[in-house]
C-alpha positions in Angstrom: -34.9 103.2 156.9 -34.1 101.0 159.9 -30.5 102.2 160.4 -29.5 99.1 162.5 -30.6 96.4 160.3 -29.0 98.0 157.5 -26.0 98.9 159.2 -25.4 95.1 159.9 -26.1 94.5 156.2 -24.0 97.2 154.7 -20.7 96.0 157.3 -21.5 92.3 156.0 -21.3 93.3 152.6 -18.3 95.5 152.7 -16.3 93.0 154.8 -16.9 90.5 151.8 -15.9 92.8 149.4 -12.3 93.8 150.9 -10.9 96.6 152.1 -11.1 99.5 150.1 -8.0 100.6 147.8 -6.1 103.6 148.1 -7.8 106.8 146.9 -11.3 104.8 147.4 -14.2 105.8 149.5 -15.2 103.5 152.6 -18.8 102.9 151.2 -19.8 101.5 154.7 -18.4 104.4 156.5 -19.6 106.8 154.0 -23.2 105.5 154.4 -22.7 105.6 158.3 -22.5 109.2 157.7 -25.2 110.0 155.6 -27.3 108.3 158.1 -26.0 110.3 161.1 -26.4 113.6 158.6 -29.8 112.4 158.0 -30.6 111.9 161.6 -28.8 115.1 162.7 -31.1 117.0 160.2 -34.2 115.6 161.2 -33.7 116.2 164.7 -33.0 119.9 163.8 -36.3 120.1 161.5 -34.5 120.4 157.8 -36.1 118.2 156.0 -35.1 119.2 152.8 -31.2 118.4 154.2 -32.8 115.0 155.7 -34.5 113.9 152.5 -31.2 114.7 150.6 -28.9 112.8 153.1 -31.4 109.7 153.1 -30.9 109.8 148.9 -27.2 109.8 149.5 -27.6 106.6 152.2 -30.0 104.9 149.9 -27.4 105.2 146.5 -24.9 104.0 149.1 -27.0 100.9 150.3 -27.6 100.2 146.9 -23.9 100.4 145.6 -22.8 98.0 148.4 -25.7 95.4 149.0 -26.6 95.3 145.5 -30.4 95.6 146.5 -32.7 98.7 147.4 -32.9 99.3 151.1 -36.2 98.5 153.0 -38.1 101.7 153.5 
């Protein structure tokens, strides 16, 4: 996953989709959090947690952009 490239695509897609309504999650922010958690887990050597966060980030990416992330 290339976080910088994907972040640019996500923020572009999320701005086209408009702002979330009251009570809805901002998916672009949720994706940023998932990537940050994945990176933190990788740095601490917790590969199981890193994989879990990577899966969450990929799921959010698909929801936001409608396509699979480049791995």
